[in-house]
N, C-alpha and C positions, 0 to 999 in steps of 0.2 A: 558757227558749228553747233553751238548749244541749241539754237532755234531748229536746226534740221533734225538733231537728235530728239528734241522734245516733240516735234511734229511727227516724226516717224514712230515714236513711242505712243503718242496719242492715237495715231492711225492703227497701230497694232492692237492697242487696247480696244478700240472701237470695233475692229474686225472680230476680235475674240469675244466680245460681248454680243455682237450680232449673231455669231455662230451659236452661242449658248441660247440666245433668245429663240432661234428657229427650232431648237429641240423642245423648248418649253411650249412653243406654239403648236408643234406637232402633237405633243402630249395633250394639250388642251383640246385640239381637234379630235384626237382619239377618244378622249373622255366625252366629248359632245356626241360623237357617233355612238358610243356605248350607251349613253343616256337615251338617245333616240331609239336605239334597239330595245332597251329596257322598257321604254314607254310603249312601243309596239307590242311587246310581249304582254304587258299589263292590259292593253286594249284587247288583245286576243283572249286573254284569260277572263276578262269581264264578259266578252261575248259568249264564251263557253259556259261561264257561270249562269248567264241569263238563259241560255238554251237548256242547261241542266235544271234550272228552276221551273222552266216551262214544261219540260218532260215530267218532272216530279209532280207538278200540279195536275197534269193530264193523267198520270198514274193514280193519283189519289182520287180523282173524279171517277175513273174507271172502277177503282176498288169500291167506292161508295155505291156506284150503280150496281155492281155485282152483289154487294151485301143486301141490297133491296130485293133482289130476285133469287137469293141463295136458298136452296132447299137442302137440308141435311140428307145424307145418304146412309144413315145408320140403320141397322136392322131393328125390326120391331121386337121388343122384349117378348119372351115366351108367355108371360102371364097375360099380356094383352092379346096375343095371338091365340091362346087357348080359349079365352072368353069369347072371341069372335067365332070360333069353330063350334062351341057348345050352344045348341039352340034351346 
């Protein structure tokens, strides 16, 4: 009688532990999935950052080119304009 009781108690304990184990396995799998998604987001962010750096360099190059050919559009001061009119 004691052997049957002990065996059934051990079986119940094993089943209880295995049920708890599956929940922890599920949580571990969920954590792994979240880690993979986070890595994907990091990869996407790195790509966007590289594109932004590329666009920024292109904008700086365009601005440098524009500065080379920039002519101010300010009005001629009157003192210079008057001297040009007087012969």
